Every structure is written in structure tokens, then in C-alpha cells.
Backbone bond lengths (Angstrom), bond angles and torsions (degrees), N, CA, C in turn:
res aa  C-N    CA-C-N  psi(-1)  N-CA   C-N-CA  omega(-1)  CA-C   N-CA-C  phi
1 M - - - 1.448 - - 1.522 110.51 -
2 L 1.350 115.98 -39.56 1.460 119.81 -178.77 1.523 110.95 -60.11
3 A 1.328 117.28 -48.35 1.462 120.79 -179.95 1.524 110.61 -63.27
4 S 1.310 116.57 -38.67 1.458 120.74 178.82 1.527 111.10 -60.02
5 V 1.322 115.88 -42.81 1.466 120.50 -178.22 1.530 111.34 -73.86
6 L 1.339 117.13 -46.05 1.462 119.74 -174.97 1.528 113.18 -80.12
7 Q 1.333 118.06 -44.63 1.464 120.59 -176.31 1.522 112.79 -83.88
8 D 1.320 115.55 -47.87 1.464 119.71 -173.08 1.523 113.06 -87.48
9 G 1.332 117.21 -9.93 1.461 120.52 179.17 1.517 114.09 76.40
10 A 1.333 116.85 17.05 1.468 119.99 178.82 1.525 109.91 -66.94
11 T 1.322 115.72 150.92 1.462 119.67 173.52 1.524 107.71 -76.48
12 Y 1.327 116.54 165.27 1.461 119.98 176.62 1.531 109.78 -58.83
13 E 1.315 115.79 -39.68 1.463 120.70 -178.82 1.529 110.79 -63.68
14 E 1.330 116.38 -44.99 1.468 120.47 179.36 1.526 111.32 -64.41
15 A 1.328 116.86 -39.77 1.464 120.63 -178.86 1.524 111.67 -67.35
16 G 1.313 118.00 -32.93 1.458 121.40 -177.57 1.513 114.81 -86.90
17 A 1.325 117.51 -19.52 1.469 121.39 -175.71 1.531 113.71 -53.82
18 P 1.347 120.18 -45.60 1.473 119.01 -179.26 1.534 113.33 -62.76
19 Y 1.313 117.15 -20.83 1.466 121.97 -177.89 1.526 112.40 -103.01
20 G 1.329 116.14 0.71 1.456 120.23 -178.65 1.519 112.90 73.08
21 L 1.338 116.84 25.40 1.463 121.52 -178.53 1.518 110.26 -105.26
22 G 1.319 116.04 143.88 1.453 121.66 178.33 1.516 112.12 -83.24
23 R 1.320 115.13 169.31 1.454 122.41 -177.71 1.522 112.43 -55.68
24 S 1.328 117.15 -48.16 1.467 120.70 -176.68 1.520 111.96 -63.65
25 T 1.319 116.55 -40.45 1.464 120.37 -179.83 1.521 110.50 -64.05
26 V 1.320 116.52 -43.96 1.467 120.70 179.77 1.523 109.89 -64.36
27 E 1.331 117.36 -45.70 1.465 120.54 -179.73 1.525 110.89 -60.13
28 R 1.329 117.09 -47.64 1.469 120.31 -179.60 1.524 111.51 -63.02
29 T 1.328 117.19 -41.34 1.463 121.35 -179.09 1.522 111.11 -64.23
30 I 1.323 116.39 -47.65 1.466 120.78 -179.36 1.521 110.57 -63.38
31 K 1.318 116.78 -47.68 1.466 119.31 -177.67 1.522 111.69 -67.50
32 A 1.327 118.18 -34.60 1.468 120.54 177.26 1.522 110.36 -63.64
33 L 1.326 116.91 -42.43 1.465 120.56 178.17 1.523 110.75 -63.25
34 I 1.319 116.67 -46.70 1.468 120.24 -178.51 1.527 110.62 -64.12
35 Y 1.331 118.09 -42.33 1.471 121.04 177.05 1.524 110.66 -60.50
36 Q 1.330 116.52 -44.00 1.462 120.11 -178.66 1.525 110.52 -62.43
37 V 1.325 117.34 -46.42 1.466 121.08 178.97 1.526 110.02 -62.34
38 A 1.323 116.70 -45.66 1.467 120.71 -178.02 1.518 111.75 -62.22
39 H 1.320 117.44 -40.97 1.461 119.86 -176.89 1.519 112.78 -78.59
40 E 1.331 118.09 -29.24 1.462 119.95 -178.79 1.522 112.96 -85.94
41 R 1.319 117.67 -36.30 1.462 117.89 -177.58 1.519 113.86 -133.61
42 G 1.303 118.03 -10.30 1.454 121.19 179.10 1.519 111.67 84.44
43 I 1.321 115.28 153.67 1.461 122.02 175.66 1.525 106.06 -127.56
44 P 1.341 117.81 116.76 1.466 120.48 -176.91 1.529 112.06 -55.60
45 D 1.320 115.14 138.93 1.472 123.84 175.39 1.527 114.74 70.38
46 V 1.329 118.26 1.57 1.466 120.38 -177.22 1.521 108.83 -112.23
47 D 1.345 116.22 119.84 1.463 120.15 179.74 1.532 110.47 -92.97
48 E 1.310 115.31 173.38 1.472 122.26 -176.22 1.527 112.11 -56.66
49 D 1.324 117.45 -40.51 1.463 120.24 -177.77 1.523 112.32 -66.77
50 A 1.324 117.19 -32.27 1.466 120.59 -178.97 1.523 112.03 -68.53
51 L 1.333 117.06 -22.93 1.461 120.54 -175.52 1.522 113.14 -64.52
52 S 1.313 117.92 -24.91 1.463 120.16 -177.57 1.528 112.71 -104.68
53 S 1.327 116.63 7.05 1.459 120.48 -176.17 1.526 110.05 -117.08
54 L 1.325 117.39 113.38 1.459 120.79 -179.06 1.534 112.14 -60.12
55 P 1.333 120.05 -44.04 1.471 118.16 177.71 1.537 112.35 -59.45
56 R 1.335 117.03 -39.08 1.473 119.65 178.67 1.519 110.88 -69.50
57 L 1.339 118.28 -37.72 1.465 120.84 177.12 1.525 110.35 -63.77
58 R 1.331 116.24 -39.47 1.473 119.27 177.01 1.522 110.82 -66.42
59 Q 1.314 116.22 -35.67 1.469 120.59 178.19 1.535 110.40 -61.46
60 F 1.332 116.89 -36.91 1.465 122.21 -178.80 1.532 110.89 -107.38
61 R 1.328 116.79 34.87 1.478 120.60 -173.56 1.516 113.19 -56.22
62 E 1.332 118.42 -42.22 1.469 119.96 -175.90 1.530 112.57 -62.81
63 P 1.354 119.05 -53.02 1.467 117.09 178.55 1.535 112.99 -63.03
64 V 1.331 117.19 -33.60 1.469 119.99 179.49 1.525 109.97 -66.73
65 L 1.327 116.69 -49.90 1.465 120.02 -179.02 1.527 111.39 -63.78
66 Q 1.336 117.23 -39.10 1.464 120.17 179.17 1.527 110.73 -65.36
67 A 1.324 116.94 -42.71 1.466 120.51 179.35 1.527 110.67 -62.73
68 V 1.322 117.07 -39.88 1.467 120.49 179.09 1.528 110.20 -68.62
69 R 1.348 117.37 -40.89 1.481 120.12 177.94 1.524 111.33 -61.17
70 D 1.334 116.60 -39.43 1.467 121.65 -176.49 1.525 113.21 -82.57
71 Y 1.304 116.82 -8.16 1.461 121.83 -172.38 1.520 112.31 -75.71
72 T 1.305 115.21 132.27 1.459 122.27 170.70 1.524 106.35 -121.73
73 P 1.332 117.37 117.93 1.466 118.75 -177.50 1.522 111.78 -59.54
74 G 1.318 114.95 136.47 1.458 120.87 175.56 1.515 109.47 -87.19
75 K 1.313 115.03 -165.78 1.462 119.49 175.50 1.519 109.00 -61.55
76 T 1.305 115.16 140.30 1.452 119.09 176.49 1.519 108.57 -73.23
77 K 1.321 114.92 125.65 1.459 120.40 179.01 1.522 108.56 -99.19
78 P 1.315 117.26 145.75 1.468 118.03 175.83 1.527 109.77 -62.58
79 K 1.323 115.11 144.94 1.459 118.91 179.18 1.516 109.99 -63.96
80 R 1.320 115.02 136.04 1.451 120.56 177.44 1.519 108.41 -85.55
81 T 1.308 116.39 130.94 1.457 118.99 -177.68 1.520 112.98 -108.45
82 N 1.314 117.97 -10.17 1.460 120.32 -178.92 1.519 109.76 -101.90
83 L 1.310 115.98 120.66 1.455 121.07 176.51 1.516 108.82 -102.56
84 G 1.308 115.70 143.55 1.455 120.49 177.35 1.517 110.88 -82.47
85 P 1.327 117.13 166.89 1.468 120.87 -179.44 1.526 113.06 -57.09
86 D 1.336 117.11 -38.14 1.467 119.51 -179.70 1.525 111.40 -66.40
87 E 1.338 116.88 -38.62 1.463 120.44 179.41 1.529 111.00 -68.55
88 I 1.315 116.56 -38.79 1.466 120.09 178.00 1.527 109.85 -65.70
89 A 1.326 116.83 -43.41 1.469 120.82 178.98 1.527 110.95 -63.31
90 A 1.332 117.20 -40.65 1.468 120.64 179.01 1.528 110.41 -64.73
91 G 1.326 116.59 -41.07 1.463 120.28 177.58 1.520 111.47 -63.96
92 A 1.315 116.47 -42.55 1.467 120.60 178.27 1.522 110.42 -62.79
93 S 1.317 116.38 -38.50 1.462 120.59 178.47 1.529 110.97 -63.41
94 R 1.334 116.73 -42.32 1.470 119.98 178.25 1.527 110.92 -64.80
95 V 1.327 116.76 -40.80 1.466 120.09 178.34 1.524 109.60 -63.16
96 R 1.314 116.75 -44.31 1.465 121.60 -179.30 1.532 110.94 -58.80
97 Q 1.327 117.33 -38.83 1.468 121.32 -178.75 1.524 112.42 -71.13
98 R 1.327 117.70 -30.40 1.464 120.84 -172.38 1.520 114.44 -100.63
99 S 1.301 117.81 -10.74 1.458 121.10 -170.75 1.522 112.80 -90.17
100 D 1.326 115.03 148.02 1.462 120.47 172.02 1.525 111.01 -78.08
101 N 1.328 116.54 -21.74 1.459 122.10 178.84 1.531 107.45 -133.45
102 P 1.343 117.25 73.84 1.462 120.83 -169.89 1.522 115.29 -61.54
103 N 1.323 119.02 -40.88 1.469 119.96 -178.37 1.520 111.34 -63.99
104 R 1.326 116.45 -43.77 1.461 120.29 178.95 1.525 110.81 -62.52
105 D 1.328 116.87 -47.04 1.460 120.26 -175.11 1.525 112.17 -67.95
106 V 1.322 117.33 -39.04 1.469 119.94 176.68 1.528 109.64 -66.89
107 A 1.329 117.08 -39.84 1.470 119.91 177.90 1.529 110.79 -61.27
108 L 1.323 117.18 -41.18 1.468 119.97 178.49 1.524 111.42 -64.10
109 I 1.311 117.09 -39.30 1.470 120.14 177.66 1.523 109.73 -63.49
110 F 1.324 116.69 -44.45 1.461 119.34 179.88 1.528 111.27 -65.06
111 V 1.330 117.44 -35.43 1.467 119.73 176.06 1.527 109.35 -61.04
112 L 1.318 117.02 -43.04 1.469 120.27 178.44 1.521 111.26 -61.39
113 F 1.328 117.15 -48.29 1.461 120.47 -177.56 1.522 112.57 -69.23
114 C 1.318 116.97 -38.96 1.466 120.03 -174.22 1.527 113.32 -79.10
115 T 1.311 117.36 -27.29 1.461 119.21 -177.20 1.520 113.02 -101.35
116 G 1.313 116.84 -22.64 1.459 119.70 -174.76 1.519 112.04 76.31
117 A 1.326 116.46 7.31 1.462 120.51 179.10 1.528 109.71 -70.00
118 K 1.307 115.12 153.99 1.457 120.64 176.30 1.527 108.35 -82.20
119 P 1.337 117.88 153.79 1.472 119.51 179.67 1.525 113.01 -53.62
120 I 1.321 117.92 -38.29 1.466 119.93 -179.43 1.529 110.72 -66.31
121 E 1.335 117.23 -32.95 1.467 120.09 177.85 1.528 110.30 -66.82
122 I 1.318 116.69 -39.05 1.470 120.35 177.50 1.529 109.12 -65.38
123 A 1.327 116.55 -43.14 1.463 120.68 -178.87 1.524 111.74 -62.06
124 R 1.322 116.90 -30.49 1.470 120.75 -177.44 1.523 113.70 -90.38
125 L 1.312 118.22 -0.71 1.466 120.01 -179.96 1.523 110.98 -59.84
126 E 1.313 115.05 142.03 1.454 122.06 174.48 1.521 107.46 -124.06
127 V 1.313 116.58 160.78 1.460 121.09 -178.05 1.522 110.92 -53.49
128 R 1.326 117.77 -40.36 1.471 120.41 -178.24 1.528 112.25 -64.32
129 D 1.337 117.55 -16.81 1.461 120.80 179.07 1.529 112.52 -74.01
130 Y 1.332 117.35 -22.05 1.460 118.60 -178.32 1.526 114.42 -129.95
131 L 1.341 117.69 -2.09 1.462 120.52 175.08 1.523 109.84 -124.26
132 N 1.328 115.66 142.28 1.462 121.62 173.00 1.524 108.66 -76.27
133 P 1.335 117.75 164.19 1.466 120.38 179.80 1.530 113.57 -56.44
134 D 1.345 117.26 -29.02 1.468 119.47 179.92 1.535 112.64 -83.27
135 G 1.334 117.62 1.47 1.462 121.10 178.42 1.513 114.56 94.92
136 S 1.331 116.95 -6.65 1.465 119.21 178.87 1.532 109.92 -78.27
137 V 1.318 114.79 155.59 1.464 120.60 -178.25 1.517 109.89 -73.88
138 R 1.318 116.80 135.27 1.468 122.43 178.54 1.513 108.87 -76.20
139 G 1.294 117.79 99.39 1.468 121.77 179.14 1.517 111.02 67.76
140 V 1.290 115.97 168.98 1.459 121.09 178.67 1.521 107.47 -105.27
141 P 1.339 117.07 114.03 1.458 118.37 179.97 1.520 110.85 -67.53
142 R 1.309 115.19 148.09 1.463 121.01 179.03 1.513 108.46 -118.55
143 C 1.309 115.41 139.52 1.457 120.36 176.13 1.516 108.00 -101.13
144 G 1.304 117.35 134.63 1.456 121.17 178.93 1.507 110.94 103.99
145 P 1.317 115.84 179.88 1.463 119.45 -177.44 1.517 111.82 -67.10
146 R 1.313 115.51 146.51 1.462 120.62 178.26 1.517 109.56 -78.45
147 P 1.332 117.27 144.32 1.468 119.26 176.68 1.521 110.16 -65.90
148 R 1.308 115.61 147.27 1.478 119.83 -178.87 1.488 111.13 -106.91
């Protein structure tokens, strides 16, 4: 599927059709493989931002395909769930560059990181969840770990 998408210019949907896979599944599978290869052994000439951009991946198809061909998976490591301040700032910067509404999208990311809420919980928030009937803010939210 990867070669079909990068070399032949197939869409994710076209690449997945012979396998009965939908567009989203193919996109996630391809990008997960490329991220894994990039983080474990690196892909020459391909930076972090290019990893999530199909046009950029197609632009660097040869090094990407070669890195994937040469890749041998190492031991599976448990997923890391704690991001450092620099990683969060870098992610916010990437969102800001790509978003049509950068302030809103960065604020939503910070709400997720600072509260530990799940995305669906943020989506279901209503005004009454954070404002009192008189319009005052319900408590003062804190960002970061709570004191013990």
C-alpha cells in the first residue's frame, strides 16, 4: 500500500480497496509505519513535519521507501504517555502553523494536556460546566500536576 500511495500516486482509498480497507485505516497504517521507521532509525532528508504530509512524503518517496525496505523492527517499547514541555511547545507550534484557527486549536490542545480530559469530554463541555449562573468562573483551573 505504501508504494502504491507514494510511487503510483494512488489515494489512500484506492490503495486500501483491494484489501477491503477504508481511507482512514490506510492513512493511519502508512503514517504509523513511517513514524516508527523515522523515530527508530531515521529517514534521510525527511524532517518531522514531512512525516504527516502526503505531498512531502511523495516528494521524498525514494528515501522513505528505502528506509522502510531496510527497516527491521526492534523490540516493541511501551508507548510513552508523558510529554515534556519542549515537546508540547513543538506540537503547539506545528498546530499553529497548519491550522485555519491557530489560537483556538492550540487552546484546545492545552486544555487536553492541562486537564487530562479526554477529547470527547472537551467536545461535550457546555457553558454551565465552567461558568456559574451569575457568569463567574467555576473555580480557578490549574495547568500542570496538582500538588500532593
